[in-house]
ROTOR-863433 format. One record per residue: residue number from 1; x, y, z of N, C-alpha, C, CB in turn. Coordinates in steps of 0.2 Angstrom, whole numbers, plus 5000, padded with zeros to 4 digits. Each point is the difference from the previous one (the first is absolute). Glycine has a CB too. Example, Ala and Ser with C-alpha at 12.3 -4.5 7.8 and 13.67 -1.06 7.14 Angstrom:
2
<i:1, n.X:5066, n.Y:4972, n.Z:5039, ca.X:4996, ca.Y:5006, ca.Z:5000, c.X:5004, c.Y:5006, c.Z:5000, cb.X:4991, cb.Y:4994, cb.Z:5006>
<i:2, n.X:5007, n.Y:5011, n.Z:4990, ca.X:5004, ca.Y:5006, ca.Z:5001, c.X:4996, c.Y:5005, c.Z:5003, cb.X:5006, cb.Y:4997, cb.Z:4990>
//
This chain:
133
<i:1, n.X:4913, n.Y:5069, n.Z:5021, ca.X:5006, ca.Y:4996, ca.Z:5002, c.X:5005, c.Y:5004, c.Z:5004, cb.X:4998, cb.Y:4993, cb.Z:4990>
<i:2, n.X:5003, n.Y:5013, n.Z:5009, ca.X:5004, ca.Y:5004, ca.Z:5004, c.X:4996, c.Y:5006, c.Z:5003, cb.X:5010, cb.Y:4997, cb.Z:4992>
<i:3, n.X:4987, n.Y:5001, n.Z:5013, ca.X:4996, ca.Y:5005, ca.Z:5004, c.X:5003, c.Y:5001, c.Z:5007, cb.X:4990, cb.Y:4996, cb.Z:4994>
<i:4, n.X:5011, n.Y:5010, n.Z:5008, ca.X:5002, ca.Y:5002, ca.Z:5006, c.X:4995, c.Y:4998, c.Z:5005, cb.X:5008, cb.Y:5009, cb.Z:4996>
<i:5, n.X:4994, n.Y:4988, n.Z:5010, ca.X:4995, ca.Y:4999, ca.Z:5005, c.X:5003, c.Y:5003, c.Z:5007, cb.X:4995, cb.Y:4989, cb.Z:4994>
<i:6, n.X:5001, n.Y:5013, n.Z:5010, ca.X:5002, ca.Y:5003, ca.Z:5007, c.X:5005, c.Y:4995, c.Z:5003, cb.X:4990, cb.Y:5006, cb.Z:5001>
<i:7, n.X:5009, n.Y:4987, n.Z:4998, ca.X:5004, ca.Y:4995, ca.Z:5004, c.X:5008, c.Y:5001, c.Z:4998, cb.X:4990, cb.Y:4992, cb.Z:5001>
<i:8, n.X:5011, n.Y:5011, n.Z:4993, ca.X:5007, ca.Y:5001, ca.Z:4998, c.X:5003, c.Y:5006, c.Z:5003, cb.X:4997, cb.Y:4995, cb.Z:4989>
<i:9, n.X:5000, n.Y:5009, n.Z:5015, ca.X:5002, ca.Y:5006, ca.Z:5003, c.X:5005, c.Y:4998, c.Z:5005, cb.X:4990, cb.Y:5006, cb.Z:4998>
<i:10, n.X:5016, n.Y:4998, n.Z:5002, ca.X:5005, ca.Y:4999, ca.Z:5005, c.X:5000, c.Y:5005, c.Z:5006, cb.X:5007, cb.Y:4994, cb.Z:4992>
<i:11, n.X:4988, n.Y:5011, n.Z:5006, ca.X:4999, ca.Y:5006, ca.Z:5005, c.X:5005, c.Y:5005, c.Z:5000, cb.X:4995, cb.Y:4992, cb.Z:5007>
<i:12, n.X:5009, n.Y:5008, n.Z:4987, ca.X:5005, ca.Y:5005, ca.Z:4999, c.X:4998, c.Y:5004, c.Z:4993, cb.X:5009, cb.Y:4993, cb.Z:5007>
<i:13, n.X:4989, n.Y:5013, n.Z:4994, ca.X:4997, ca.Y:5003, ca.Z:4994, c.X:5004, c.Y:5000, c.Z:4993, cb.X:4995, cb.Y:5007, cb.Z:5008>
<i:14, n.X:5012, n.Y:4994, n.Z:4993, ca.X:5004, ca.Y:5001, ca.Z:4994, c.X:5000, c.Y:4993, c.Z:4997, cb.X:5007, cb.Y:5009, cb.Z:5005>
<i:15, n.X:4994, n.Y:4986, n.Z:4999, ca.X:5001, ca.Y:4993, ca.Z:4997, c.X:4993, c.Y:4997, c.Z:4998, cb.X:5009, cb.Y:4998, cb.Z:5008>
<i:16, n.X:4986, n.Y:5003, n.Z:4995, ca.X:4993, ca.Y:4998, ca.Z:4998, c.X:4999, c.Y:5004, c.Z:4993, cb.X:4995, cb.Y:4998, cb.Z:5012>
<i:17, n.X:5006, n.Y:5008, n.Z:4987, ca.X:4999, ca.Y:5004, ca.Z:4994, c.X:5004, c.Y:4996, c.Z:4994, cb.X:4998, cb.Y:5011, cb.Z:5007>
<i:18, n.X:5008, n.Y:4988, n.Z:4995, ca.X:5005, ca.Y:4996, ca.Z:4995, c.X:4997, c.Y:4993, c.Z:4998, cb.X:5010, cb.Y:5007, cb.Z:5004>
<i:19, n.X:4988, n.Y:4990, n.Z:5001, ca.X:4997, ca.Y:4993, ca.Z:4999, c.X:4993, c.Y:5001, c.Z:4995, cb.X:5005, cb.Y:4996, cb.Z:5011>
<i:20, n.X:4991, n.Y:5009, n.Z:4991, ca.X:4994, ca.Y:5001, ca.Z:4995, c.X:5002, c.Y:5002, c.Z:4993, cb.X:4994, cb.Y:5004, cb.Z:5010>
<i:21, n.X:5012, n.Y:4999, n.Z:4989, ca.X:5002, ca.Y:5002, ca.Z:4994, c.X:5003, c.Y:4994, c.Z:4996, cb.X:5003, cb.Y:5011, cb.Z:5004>
<i:22, n.X:5000, n.Y:4984, n.Z:5000, ca.X:5002, ca.Y:4994, ca.Z:4997, c.X:4994, c.Y:4996, c.Z:4997, cb.X:5010, cb.Y:5000, cb.Z:5008>
<i:23, n.X:4985, n.Y:4999, n.Z:4996, ca.X:4994, ca.Y:4997, ca.Z:4998, c.X:4997, c.Y:5003, c.Z:4994, cb.X:4998, cb.Y:4997, cb.Z:5012>
<i:24, n.X:5002, n.Y:5010, n.Z:4988, ca.X:4997, ca.Y:5003, ca.Z:4994, c.X:5004, c.Y:4999, c.Z:4994, cb.X:4996, cb.Y:5009, cb.Z:5008>
<i:25, n.X:5010, n.Y:4991, n.Z:4992, ca.X:5004, ca.Y:4999, ca.Z:4994, c.X:4999, c.Y:4992, c.Z:4998, cb.X:5009, cb.Y:5009, cb.Z:5004>
<i:26, n.X:4991, n.Y:4987, n.Z:5001, ca.X:4999, ca.Y:4993, ca.Z:4998, c.X:4993, c.Y:4999, c.Z:4997, cb.X:5008, cb.Y:4996, cb.Z:5010>
<i:27, n.X:4987, n.Y:5007, n.Z:4993, ca.X:4994, ca.Y:5000, ca.Z:4997, c.X:5000, c.Y:5003, c.Z:4993, cb.X:4994, cb.Y:5001, cb.Z:5011>
<i:28, n.X:5009, n.Y:5004, n.Z:4987, ca.X:5001, ca.Y:5003, ca.Z:4994, c.X:5003, c.Y:4995, c.Z:4995, cb.X:5001, cb.Y:5011, cb.Z:5005>
<i:29, n.X:5004, n.Y:4985, n.Z:4997, ca.X:5003, ca.Y:4995, ca.Z:4996, c.X:4995, c.Y:4994, c.Z:4999, cb.X:5011, cb.Y:5003, cb.Z:5005>
<i:30, n.X:4986, n.Y:4995, n.Z:5000, ca.X:4994, ca.Y:4995, ca.Z:4999, c.X:4995, c.Y:5002, c.Z:4995, cb.X:5002, cb.Y:4996, cb.Z:5011>
<i:31, n.X:4996, n.Y:5010, n.Z:4990, ca.X:4994, ca.Y:5003, ca.Z:4995, c.X:5003, c.Y:5000, c.Z:4993, cb.X:4995, cb.Y:5007, cb.Z:5010>
<i:32, n.X:5011, n.Y:4996, n.Z:4989, ca.X:5003, ca.Y:5000, ca.Z:4993, c.X:5001, c.Y:4993, c.Z:4997, cb.X:5006, cb.Y:5011, cb.Z:5004>
<i:33, n.X:4996, n.Y:4984, n.Z:5000, ca.X:5000, ca.Y:4994, ca.Z:4998, c.X:4994, c.Y:4997, c.Z:4998, cb.X:5010, cb.Y:4998, cb.Z:5007>
<i:34, n.X:4985, n.Y:5003, n.Z:4997, ca.X:4993, ca.Y:4997, ca.Z:4999, c.X:4997, c.Y:5004, c.Z:4994, cb.X:4999, cb.Y:4997, cb.Z:5012>
<i:35, n.X:5003, n.Y:5009, n.Z:4987, ca.X:4997, ca.Y:5004, ca.Z:4994, c.X:5004, c.Y:4998, c.Z:4993, cb.X:4996, cb.Y:5009, cb.Z:5008>
<i:36, n.X:5009, n.Y:4987, n.Z:4993, ca.X:5003, ca.Y:4998, ca.Z:4994, c.X:5005, c.Y:5005, c.Z:4997, cb.X:4991, cb.Y:4993, cb.Z:4998>
<i:37, n.X:5011, n.Y:5012, n.Z:5007, ca.X:5004, ca.Y:5005, ca.Z:4997, c.X:5007, c.Y:4998, c.Z:4998, cb.X:4994, cb.Y:5008, cb.Z:5008>
<i:38, n.X:5009, n.Y:4995, n.Z:4988, ca.X:5006, ca.Y:4998, ca.Z:4997, c.X:5006, c.Y:4999, c.Z:5005, cb.X:4996, cb.Y:5006, cb.Z:4990>
<i:39, n.X:5009, n.Y:4991, n.Z:5007, ca.X:5006, ca.Y:4998, ca.Z:5004, c.X:5003, c.Y:5006, c.Z:5003, cb.X:5002, cb.Y:4990, cb.Z:4993>
<i:40, n.X:4999, n.Y:5016, n.Z:5003, ca.X:5003, ca.Y:5006, ca.Z:5002, c.X:4997, c.Y:5003, c.Z:5007, cb.X:5003, cb.Y:5002, cb.Z:4988>
<i:41, n.X:4990, n.Y:4998, n.Z:5011, ca.X:4996, ca.Y:5002, ca.Z:5006, c.X:5001, c.Y:4996, c.Z:5006, cb.X:4992, cb.Y:5005, cb.Z:4993>
<i:42, n.X:5008, n.Y:4988, n.Z:5006, ca.X:5002, ca.Y:4996, ca.Z:5006, c.X:5007, c.Y:5001, c.Z:5003, cb.X:4991, cb.Y:4992, cb.Z:4995>
<i:43, n.X:5013, n.Y:5009, n.Z:5000, ca.X:5007, ca.Y:5000, ca.Z:5002, c.X:5001, c.Y:5007, c.Z:5004, cb.X:5004, cb.Y:4994, cb.Z:4990>
<i:44, n.X:4993, n.Y:5011, n.Z:5008, ca.X:5001, ca.Y:5007, ca.Z:5003, c.X:4996, c.Y:4999, c.Z:5007, cb.X:5000, cb.Y:5006, cb.Z:4989>
<i:45, n.X:4995, n.Y:4991, n.Z:5012, ca.X:4996, ca.Y:4999, ca.Z:5006, c.X:5004, c.Y:4996, c.Z:5005, cb.X:4989, cb.Y:5002, cb.Z:4994>
<i:46, n.X:5014, n.Y:4992, n.Z:5003, ca.X:5004, ca.Y:4996, ca.Z:5004, c.X:5007, c.Y:5004, c.Z:5003, cb.X:4995, cb.Y:4990, cb.Z:4993>
<i:47, n.X:5007, n.Y:5014, n.Z:5002, ca.X:5006, ca.Y:5004, ca.Z:5002, c.X:4998, c.Y:5005, c.Z:5006, cb.X:5005, cb.Y:4999, cb.Z:4988>
<i:48, n.X:4990, n.Y:5004, n.Z:5011, ca.X:4998, ca.Y:5005, ca.Z:5006, c.X:4999, c.Y:4996, c.Z:5006, cb.X:4994, cb.Y:5007, cb.Z:4992>
<i:49, n.X:5003, n.Y:4987, n.Z:5008, ca.X:4999, ca.Y:4996, ca.Z:5006, c.X:5007, c.Y:4998, c.Z:5003, cb.X:4989, cb.Y:4995, cb.Z:4996>
<i:50, n.X:5016, n.Y:5003, n.Z:5000, ca.X:5006, ca.Y:4998, ca.Z:5003, c.X:5004, c.Y:5006, c.Z:5002, cb.X:5001, cb.Y:4991, cb.Z:4992>
<i:51, n.X:4999, n.Y:5015, n.Z:5005, ca.X:5003, ca.Y:5006, ca.Z:5002, c.X:4997, c.Y:5002, c.Z:5007, cb.X:5003, cb.Y:5003, cb.Z:4988>
<i:52, n.X:4990, n.Y:4997, n.Z:5012, ca.X:4997, ca.Y:5003, ca.Z:5006, c.X:5001, c.Y:4995, c.Z:5006, cb.X:4991, cb.Y:5006, cb.Z:4993>
<i:53, n.X:5010, n.Y:4988, n.Z:5006, ca.X:5002, ca.Y:4995, ca.Z:5005, c.X:5006, c.Y:5002, c.Z:5003, cb.X:4993, cb.Y:4991, cb.Z:4994>
<i:54, n.X:5012, n.Y:5010, n.Z:5002, ca.X:5007, ca.Y:5002, ca.Z:5002, c.X:5000, c.Y:5007, c.Z:5004, cb.X:5005, cb.Y:4994, cb.Z:4990>
<i:55, n.X:4991, n.Y:5010, n.Z:5008, ca.X:4999, ca.Y:5007, ca.Z:5004, c.X:4997, c.Y:4998, c.Z:5007, cb.X:4999, cb.Y:5007, cb.Z:4989>
<i:56, n.X:4996, n.Y:4989, n.Z:5011, ca.X:4996, ca.Y:4998, ca.Z:5006, c.X:5005, c.Y:4996, c.Z:5005, cb.X:4989, cb.Y:5000, cb.Z:4994>
<i:57, n.X:5015, n.Y:4995, n.Z:5003, ca.X:5004, ca.Y:4996, ca.Z:5004, c.X:5005, c.Y:5005, c.Z:5003, cb.X:4999, cb.Y:4990, cb.Z:4993>
<i:58, n.X:5004, n.Y:5015, n.Z:5004, ca.X:5005, ca.Y:5004, ca.Z:5002, c.X:4997, c.Y:5004, c.Z:5006, cb.X:5006, cb.Y:5001, cb.Z:4988>
<i:59, n.X:4988, n.Y:5001, n.Z:5011, ca.X:4997, ca.Y:5004, ca.Z:5006, c.X:4999, c.Y:4996, c.Z:5006, cb.X:4994, cb.Y:5007, cb.Z:4991>
<i:60, n.X:5003, n.Y:4987, n.Z:5008, ca.X:5000, ca.Y:4996, ca.Z:5006, c.X:5007, c.Y:4999, c.Z:5003, cb.X:4990, cb.Y:4994, cb.Z:4995>
<i:61, n.X:5015, n.Y:5004, n.Z:5001, ca.X:5006, ca.Y:4999, ca.Z:5003, c.X:5003, c.Y:5006, c.Z:5004, cb.X:5002, cb.Y:4991, cb.Z:4990>
<i:62, n.X:4997, n.Y:5014, n.Z:5007, ca.X:5003, ca.Y:5007, ca.Z:5003, c.X:4996, c.Y:5000, c.Z:5007, cb.X:5002, cb.Y:5006, cb.Z:4989>
<i:63, n.X:4992, n.Y:4993, n.Z:5011, ca.X:4997, ca.Y:5001, ca.Z:5007, c.X:5002, c.Y:4995, c.Z:5005, cb.X:4990, cb.Y:5004, cb.Z:4994>
<i:64, n.X:5011, n.Y:4990, n.Z:5003, ca.X:5002, ca.Y:4994, ca.Z:5005, c.X:5007, c.Y:5002, c.Z:5002, cb.X:4993, cb.Y:4992, cb.Z:4994>
<i:65, n.X:5012, n.Y:5010, n.Z:5002, ca.X:5007, ca.Y:5002, ca.Z:5002, c.X:5000, c.Y:5006, c.Z:5005, cb.X:5004, cb.Y:4995, cb.Z:4989>
<i:66, n.X:4992, n.Y:5010, n.Z:5009, ca.X:5000, ca.Y:5006, ca.Z:5004, c.X:4998, c.Y:4999, c.Z:5007, cb.X:4997, cb.Y:5006, cb.Z:4990>
<i:67, n.X:4998, n.Y:4989, n.Z:5011, ca.X:4997, ca.Y:4998, ca.Z:5007, c.X:5003, c.Y:4994, c.Z:5003, cb.X:4990, cb.Y:5006, cb.Z:4996>
<i:68, n.X:5015, n.Y:4991, n.Z:5000, ca.X:5004, ca.Y:4994, ca.Z:5002, c.X:4995, c.Y:4994, c.Z:5002, cb.X:5009, cb.Y:5008, cb.Z:5005>
<i:69, n.X:4987, n.Y:4991, n.Z:4990, ca.X:4996, ca.Y:4994, ca.Z:5000, c.X:5004, c.Y:4994, c.Z:5001, cb.X:4991, cb.Y:5006, cb.Z:4993>
<i:70, n.X:5009, n.Y:4990, n.Z:5012, ca.X:5004, ca.Y:4994, ca.Z:5001, c.X:4999, c.Y:4994, c.Z:4994, cb.X:5000, cb.Y:5003, cb.Z:5012>
<i:71, n.X:4995, n.Y:4997, n.Z:4985, ca.X:4999, ca.Y:4995, ca.Z:4994, c.X:5001, c.Y:5003, c.Z:4993, cb.X:4991, cb.Y:4995, cb.Z:5007>
<i:72, n.X:5013, n.Y:5010, n.Z:4993, ca.X:5002, ca.Y:5004, ca.Z:4994, c.X:5003, c.Y:4995, c.Z:4995, cb.X:5001, cb.Y:5011, cb.Z:5006>
<i:73, n.X:5004, n.Y:4985, n.Z:4996, ca.X:5004, ca.Y:4996, ca.Z:4995, c.X:4996, c.Y:4995, c.Z:4997, cb.X:5010, cb.Y:5001, cb.Z:5007>
<i:74, n.X:4985, n.Y:4996, n.Z:4997, ca.X:4996, ca.Y:4995, ca.Z:4997, c.X:4995, c.Y:5003, c.Z:4995, cb.X:5001, cb.Y:4993, cb.Z:5011>
<i:75, n.X:4996, n.Y:5013, n.Z:4991, ca.X:4995, ca.Y:5003, ca.Z:4996, c.X:5004, c.Y:5002, c.Z:4993, cb.X:4993, cb.Y:5004, cb.Z:5010>
<i:76, n.X:5013, n.Y:4999, n.Z:4991, ca.X:5004, ca.Y:5002, ca.Z:4994, c.X:5001, c.Y:4994, c.Z:4995, cb.X:5005, cb.Y:5009, cb.Z:5007>
<i:77, n.X:4996, n.Y:4985, n.Z:4996, ca.X:5001, ca.Y:4994, ca.Z:4996, c.X:4994, c.Y:4998, c.Z:4996, cb.X:5008, cb.Y:4996, cb.Z:5009>
<i:78, n.X:4986, n.Y:5005, n.Z:4994, ca.X:4994, ca.Y:4999, ca.Z:4997, c.X:4999, c.Y:5005, c.Z:4994, cb.X:4995, cb.Y:4995, cb.Z:5011>
<i:79, n.X:5006, n.Y:5011, n.Z:4991, ca.X:5000, ca.Y:5005, ca.Z:4994, c.X:5004, c.Y:4998, c.Z:4995, cb.X:4997, cb.Y:5009, cb.Z:5008>
<i:80, n.X:5009, n.Y:4990, n.Z:4993, ca.X:5005, ca.Y:4998, ca.Z:4995, c.X:4998, c.Y:4994, c.Z:4995, cb.X:5009, cb.Y:5004, cb.Z:5008>
<i:81, n.X:4988, n.Y:4991, n.Z:4996, ca.X:4997, ca.Y:4994, ca.Z:4996, c.X:4994, c.Y:5002, c.Z:4996, cb.X:5004, cb.Y:4992, cb.Z:5009>
<i:82, n.X:4992, n.Y:5012, n.Z:4993, ca.X:4994, ca.Y:5002, ca.Z:4996, c.X:5002, c.Y:5005, c.Z:4995, cb.X:4993, cb.Y:4999, cb.Z:5010>
<i:83, n.X:5012, n.Y:5005, n.Z:4991, ca.X:5003, ca.Y:5005, ca.Z:4994, c.X:5003, c.Y:4995, c.Z:4995, cb.X:5002, cb.Y:5010, cb.Z:5008>
<i:84, n.X:5002, n.Y:4985, n.Z:4994, ca.X:5003, ca.Y:4996, ca.Z:4995, c.X:4995, c.Y:4996, c.Z:4996, cb.X:5009, cb.Y:4999, cb.Z:5008>
<i:85, n.X:4985, n.Y:4999, n.Z:4995, ca.X:4995, ca.Y:4996, ca.Z:4997, c.X:4996, c.Y:5004, c.Z:4995, cb.X:4999, cb.Y:4993, cb.Z:5010>
<i:86, n.X:5000, n.Y:5013, n.Z:4992, ca.X:4996, ca.Y:5005, ca.Z:4996, c.X:5004, c.Y:5002, c.Z:4994, cb.X:4994, cb.Y:5004, cb.Z:5010>
<i:87, n.X:5012, n.Y:4998, n.Z:4991, ca.X:5005, ca.Y:5002, ca.Z:4995, c.X:5001, c.Y:4994, c.Z:4995, cb.X:5006, cb.Y:5008, cb.Z:5007>
<i:88, n.X:4994, n.Y:4986, n.Z:4995, ca.X:5001, ca.Y:4994, ca.Z:4996, c.X:4993, c.Y:5000, c.Z:4996, cb.X:5008, cb.Y:4994, cb.Z:5008>
<i:89, n.X:4987, n.Y:5006, n.Z:4995, ca.X:4993, ca.Y:5000, ca.Z:4996, c.X:5000, c.Y:5005, c.Z:4995, cb.X:4995, cb.Y:4995, cb.Z:5010>
<i:90, n.X:5007, n.Y:5011, n.Z:4992, ca.X:5000, ca.Y:5006, ca.Z:4995, c.X:5004, c.Y:4998, c.Z:4994, cb.X:4998, cb.Y:5008, cb.Z:5009>
<i:91, n.X:5008, n.Y:4990, n.Z:4992, ca.X:5005, ca.Y:4999, ca.Z:4995, c.X:4998, c.Y:4994, c.Z:4995, cb.X:5009, cb.Y:5004, cb.Z:5008>
<i:92, n.X:4988, n.Y:4991, n.Z:4995, ca.X:4997, ca.Y:4994, ca.Z:4996, c.X:4994, c.Y:5003, c.Z:4996, cb.X:5004, cb.Y:4992, cb.Z:5009>
<i:93, n.X:4992, n.Y:5012, n.Z:4994, ca.X:4995, ca.Y:5003, ca.Z:4996, c.X:5002, c.Y:5004, c.Z:4994, cb.X:4993, cb.Y:5000, cb.Z:5010>
<i:94, n.X:5012, n.Y:5004, n.Z:4991, ca.X:5003, ca.Y:5005, ca.Z:4995, c.X:5003, c.Y:4996, c.Z:4995, cb.X:5001, cb.Y:5009, cb.Z:5008>
<i:95, n.X:5002, n.Y:4985, n.Z:4993, ca.X:5004, ca.Y:4996, ca.Z:4996, c.X:4995, c.Y:4995, c.Z:4996, cb.X:5011, cb.Y:5002, cb.Z:5007>
<i:96, n.X:4983, n.Y:4998, n.Z:4995, ca.X:4995, ca.Y:4995, ca.Z:4997, c.X:5000, c.Y:4993, c.Z:5002, cb.X:5001, cb.Y:5007, cb.Z:4991>
<i:97, n.X:5003, n.Y:4992, n.Z:5015, ca.X:5000, ca.Y:4993, ca.Z:5003, c.X:4994, c.Y:4998, c.Z:5004, cb.X:5013, cb.Y:5002, cb.Z:5000>
<i:98, n.X:4983, n.Y:5003, n.Z:5002, ca.X:4995, ca.Y:4999, ca.Z:5004, c.X:4994, c.Y:5005, c.Z:4998, cb.X:5007, cb.Y:4995, cb.Z:5010>
<i:99, n.X:4987, n.Y:5002, n.Z:4989, ca.X:4994, ca.Y:5004, ca.Z:4999, c.X:4997, c.Y:5003, c.Z:5006, cb.X:4998, cb.Y:4994, cb.Z:4989>
<i:100, n.X:4999, n.Y:5012, n.Z:5011, ca.X:4996, ca.Y:5002, ca.Z:5005, c.X:4994, c.Y:4996, c.Z:5001, cb.X:5004, cb.Y:5012, cb.Z:4998>
<i:101, n.X:4996, n.Y:4985, n.Z:5007, ca.X:4995, ca.Y:4994, ca.Z:5001, c.X:4996, c.Y:5001, c.Z:5007, cb.X:5006, cb.Y:4993, cb.Z:4992>
<i:102, n.X:4989, n.Y:5003, n.Z:5009, ca.X:4997, ca.Y:5000, ca.Z:5006, c.X:5004, c.Y:4997, c.Z:5005, cb.X:4989, cb.Y:4998, cb.Z:4995>
<i:103, n.X:5016, n.Y:4998, n.Z:5004, ca.X:5005, ca.Y:4997, ca.Z:5005, c.X:5004, c.Y:5006, c.Z:5002, cb.X:5000, cb.Y:4989, cb.Z:4995>
<i:104, n.X:5002, n.Y:5015, n.Z:5000, ca.X:5005, ca.Y:5006, ca.Z:5002, c.X:4996, c.Y:5005, c.Z:5005, cb.X:5006, cb.Y:4999, cb.Z:4989>
<i:105, n.X:4988, n.Y:5002, n.Z:5009, ca.X:4995, ca.Y:5004, ca.Z:5004, c.X:4999, c.Y:4997, c.Z:5007, cb.X:4995, cb.Y:5005, cb.Z:4990>
<i:106, n.X:5004, n.Y:4989, n.Z:5010, ca.X:4999, ca.Y:4996, ca.Z:5007, c.X:5007, c.Y:5001, c.Z:5004, cb.X:4991, cb.Y:4992, cb.Z:4994>
<i:107, n.X:5014, n.Y:5007, n.Z:5003, ca.X:5007, ca.Y:5001, ca.Z:5004, c.X:5000, c.Y:5007, c.Z:5003, cb.X:5006, cb.Y:4992, cb.Z:4992>
<i:108, n.X:4992, n.Y:5013, n.Z:5004, ca.X:5001, ca.Y:5007, ca.Z:5002, c.X:4995, c.Y:5001, c.Z:5006, cb.X:5003, cb.Y:5004, cb.Z:4989>
<i:109, n.X:4991, n.Y:4993, n.Z:5010, ca.X:4995, ca.Y:5001, ca.Z:5006, c.X:5002, c.Y:4996, c.Z:5006, cb.X:4991, cb.Y:5001, cb.Z:4991>
<i:110, n.X:5012, n.Y:4993, n.Z:5008, ca.X:5002, ca.Y:4996, ca.Z:5006, c.X:5006, c.Y:5004, c.Z:5003, cb.X:4996, cb.Y:4989, cb.Z:4995>
<i:111, n.X:5008, n.Y:5014, n.Z:5001, ca.X:5006, ca.Y:5003, ca.Z:5003, c.X:4998, c.Y:5006, c.Z:5004, cb.X:5007, cb.Y:4996, cb.Z:4990>
<i:112, n.X:4988, n.Y:5009, n.Z:5007, ca.X:4998, ca.Y:5006, ca.Z:5003, c.X:4997, c.Y:4998, c.Z:5007, cb.X:4999, cb.Y:5006, cb.Z:4989>
<i:113, n.X:4996, n.Y:4989, n.Z:5010, ca.X:4996, ca.Y:4999, ca.Z:5006, c.X:5004, c.Y:4996, c.Z:5006, cb.X:4990, cb.Y:4999, cb.Z:4992>
<i:114, n.X:5014, n.Y:4996, n.Z:5006, ca.X:5005, ca.Y:4997, ca.Z:5005, c.X:5005, c.Y:5005, c.Z:5003, cb.X:4998, cb.Y:4989, cb.Z:4994>
<i:115, n.X:5005, n.Y:5015, n.Z:5002, ca.X:5005, ca.Y:5004, ca.Z:5002, c.X:4997, c.Y:5005, c.Z:5005, cb.X:5007, cb.Y:4999, cb.Z:4989>
<i:116, n.X:4988, n.Y:5004, n.Z:5009, ca.X:4997, ca.Y:5005, ca.Z:5005, c.X:4997, c.Y:4997, c.Z:5006, cb.X:4997, cb.Y:5007, cb.Z:4990>
<i:117, n.X:4999, n.Y:4988, n.Z:5009, ca.X:4996, ca.Y:4997, ca.Z:5006, c.X:5005, c.Y:4996, c.Z:5005, cb.X:4990, cb.Y:4999, cb.Z:4993>
<i:118, n.X:5015, n.Y:4998, n.Z:5004, ca.X:5005, ca.Y:4996, ca.Z:5004, c.X:5006, c.Y:5004, c.Z:5002, cb.X:4996, cb.Y:4990, cb.Z:4995>
<i:119, n.X:5008, n.Y:5012, n.Z:5000, ca.X:5006, ca.Y:5003, ca.Z:5001, c.X:5000, c.Y:5007, c.Z:5003, cb.X:5004, cb.Y:4993, cb.Z:4991>
<i:120, n.X:4992, n.Y:5011, n.Z:5006, ca.X:4999, ca.Y:5007, ca.Z:5002, c.X:4997, c.Y:5001, c.Z:5006, cb.X:5000, cb.Y:5003, cb.Z:4989>
<i:121, n.X:4995, n.Y:4993, n.Z:5013, ca.X:4996, ca.Y:5000, ca.Z:5006, c.X:5005, c.Y:4999, c.Z:5006, cb.X:4989, cb.Y:4997, cb.Z:4994>
<i:122, n.X:5016, n.Y:4999, n.Z:5004, ca.X:5005, ca.Y:4999, ca.Z:5006, c.X:5004, c.Y:5006, c.Z:5002, cb.X:5001, cb.Y:4988, cb.Z:4995>
<i:123, n.X:5001, n.Y:5016, n.Z:5001, ca.X:5003, ca.Y:5006, ca.Z:5002, c.X:4996, c.Y:5006, c.Z:5002, cb.X:5009, cb.Y:4997, cb.Z:4992>
<i:124, n.X:4984, n.Y:5003, n.Z:5006, ca.X:4996, ca.Y:5006, ca.Z:5001, c.X:4999, c.Y:5002, c.Z:5008, cb.X:4994, cb.Y:4996, cb.Z:4990>
<i:125, n.X:5005, n.Y:4999, n.Z:5014, ca.X:5000, ca.Y:5002, ca.Z:5007, c.X:5006, c.Y:5003, c.Z:5003, cb.X:4992, cb.Y:4991, cb.Z:5002>
<i:126, n.X:5014, n.Y:5007, n.Z:4996, ca.X:5006, ca.Y:5003, ca.Z:5002, c.X:5000, c.Y:5007, c.Z:4997, cb.X:5006, cb.Y:4989, cb.Z:5000>
<i:127, n.X:4993, n.Y:5012, n.Z:4994, ca.X:5001, ca.Y:5007, ca.Z:4997, c.X:4994, c.Y:5005, c.Z:5003, cb.X:5005, cb.Y:4995, cb.Z:4990>
<i:128, n.X:4989, n.Y:5002, n.Z:5011, ca.X:4995, ca.Y:5004, ca.Z:5004, c.X:5002, c.Y:5002, c.Z:5007, cb.X:4991, cb.Y:4994, cb.Z:4993>
<i:129, n.X:5013, n.Y:5002, n.Z:5010, ca.X:5002, ca.Y:5001, ca.Z:5007, c.X:5005, c.Y:5006, c.Z:5000, cb.X:4998, cb.Y:4988, cb.Z:5003>
<i:130, n.X:5005, n.Y:5013, n.Z:4991, ca.X:5005, ca.Y:5005, ca.Z:4999, c.X:4997, c.Y:5007, c.Z:4998, cb.X:5009, cb.Y:4991, cb.Z:4998>
<i:131, n.X:4984, n.Y:5009, n.Z:5001, ca.X:4996, ca.Y:5005, ca.Z:4998, c.X:5001, c.Y:5002, c.Z:4993, cb.X:5001, cb.Y:5005, cb.Z:5011>
<i:132, n.X:5001, n.Y:4990, n.Z:4985, ca.X:5000, ca.Y:5000, ca.Z:4992, c.X:4993, c.Y:5001, c.Z:4998, cb.X:5011, cb.Y:4994, cb.Z:4999>
<i:133, n.X:4987, n.Y:5011, n.Z:4997, ca.X:4993, ca.Y:5000, ca.Z:4998, c.X:5000, c.Y:5000, c.Z:4992, cb.X:4997, cb.Y:5007, cb.Z:5010>
//
């Protein structure tokens, strides 16, 4: 379900590496859920995913600001909305209001794939033109 494919590459090593880590953590969450692991294990893995996403978004935003990417404000708005949704999902899971389910995993998959293939691919040519590697 969470398999990195070359089509996700934005051609910027640091960002591709972080994207691959996001997929790996999401895969760990999926595997833990499918193996019927306990709530604590799922909560810890979901927490890692949310925390790593914040680190990744900060890295992207830093690069965009440093190189004055003209679409920064719109991209930051997207990051903020995804962060809010992920944090809300995490809080609801921790409070027992939502179970870790296939629908949650489907949301994560859709979010990762859409964000990378649509939104991140929009800034990639600009950053590559600035020799960001």
